[in-house]
C-alpha positions in Angstrom: 22.3 -95.4 38.4 22.1 -98.4 36.1 19.6 -100.0 38.5 17.1 -97.1 37.9 16.6 -98.0 34.2 14.0 -100.5 33.3 15.1 -103.9 32.0 13.9 -103.1 28.5 15.8 -99.8 28.4 19.0 -101.5 29.6 18.7 -104.1 26.9 18.1 -101.4 24.3 21.2 -99.5 25.5 23.4 -102.6 25.4 22.2 -103.4 21.8 22.2 -99.9 20.5 25.5 -98.7 21.9 27.5 -101.7 23.4 27.2 -104.2 20.6 28.2 -102.0 17.7 31.2 -100.6 19.7 32.3 -104.1 20.7 31.8 -105.3 17.1 34.0 -102.4 15.8 36.6 -103.2 18.4 36.7 -106.9 17.6 37.0 -106.1 13.9 39.7 -103.6 14.4 41.8 -106.0 16.6 41.3 -108.7 13.9 42.5 -106.3 11.2 45.6 -105.2 13.2 46.6 -108.8 14.0 46.1 -109.8 10.3 48.2 -106.8 9.1 51.1 -107.8 11.4 51.1 -111.6 11.2 48.9 -112.4 8.2 45.6 -114.4 8.3 45.5 -116.7 11.2 43.0 -118.4 13.4 42.7 -115.5 15.9 42.1 -112.9 13.3 39.5 -115.0 11.6 37.7 -115.6 15.0 37.7 -111.8 15.8 36.4 -110.9 12.3 33.6 -113.6 12.6 32.8 -112.0 16.0 32.4 -108.6 14.4 30.1 -110.1 11.8 28.0 -111.9 14.4 27.6 -108.8 16.5 26.9 -106.7 13.5 24.0 -108.9 12.4 22.5 -108.7 15.9 23.1 -105.0 16.8 20.8 -102.1 16.5 21.4 -98.4 16.4 23.1 -95.7 14.4 26.6 -97.2 14.7 25.5 -100.5 13.1 24.7 -98.7 9.8 28.0 -96.9 9.7 29.9 -100.1 10.4 28.2 -101.7 7.4 29.2 -98.9 5.1 32.8 -99.1 6.3 33.1 -102.8 5.5 31.7 -102.5 1.9 34.4 -102.5 -0.7 34.8 -99.2 -2.5 34.2 -99.3 -6.2 35.8 -97.0 -8.8 33.5 -95.3 -11.3 34.9 -94.3 -14.6 33.5 -91.4 -16.5 33.7 -91.6 -20.3 34.2 -94.4 -22.7 36.5 -97.4 -22.2 38.8 -98.1 -19.4 41.6 -95.9 -18.1 44.9 -97.0 -19.5 
């Protein structure tokens, strides 16, 4: 069935679906390895792969992956800092 799609549609499918999923998988593997053994060369390579794929991916999963990687900030209501 893959042969019936045009070359442009196949490339779009790979970039829209495959690249974000693969980027998420690489990042998840890097996070798991880093949690078990600490930062090492393999976890850094996997996380760099996630970033590389994220910059080149298109589609709805790319936007959600970017939001998941952003650090969460705490907002304080009122004056001063909580103590």
